C-alpha positions, 0 to 999 in steps of 0.5 A: 907361342905355340900358335905362332909356331903353328902358323909359321909351319903352315905358311912354310908348308904352303910356300913349299907346296907341301901338304901336312901329310907330305911333311909328316911323311918326310919328318917321320911323324904322324899327320895328326901330330903335324896338324896339332902342331899347326893348330897350336895344340902341341909344342914340339921338342927340339928333335921334332923341330929338327925333323920338321926343318929337315922335311921342309928343307929350311933353316931354324930362323924361318920358324923360330925367329921371334919365338925364342924367349929372353934368356936373361936369367940363364947363366953360362953354367946352366947352358953348359949343363943342358948341353952336357947330356946331348949327343954330338949331333944334338949339340951341333943342332943346338949350337946352330939354333943358338947361332941363328938366335945370336945372329938375329939378336939385333932384330929381336931386341930392337926397341920401337 
């Protein structure tokens, strides 16, 4: 999964004609870290993903579509518990990501 995320990040950088140094600067991250993410050596957390999305000015689905694993084992209580400790801004971002995931469920769960 880390490799696919890194590949998509690299593709988006190229698409937007940005070097990893430019993305790193816009995201307030180190170029070394962005390079490690691109190579699949690091897996960024939610806050870092949001910084990268903002730096590239793209929506979450452009990097995360097909990367979010099945959550069949997760209960409503677990979801609520995980949202409890977040700030209002973090909750909004988490809900935006969830909305993107739900919107794409028909494509993600289509059996071939």
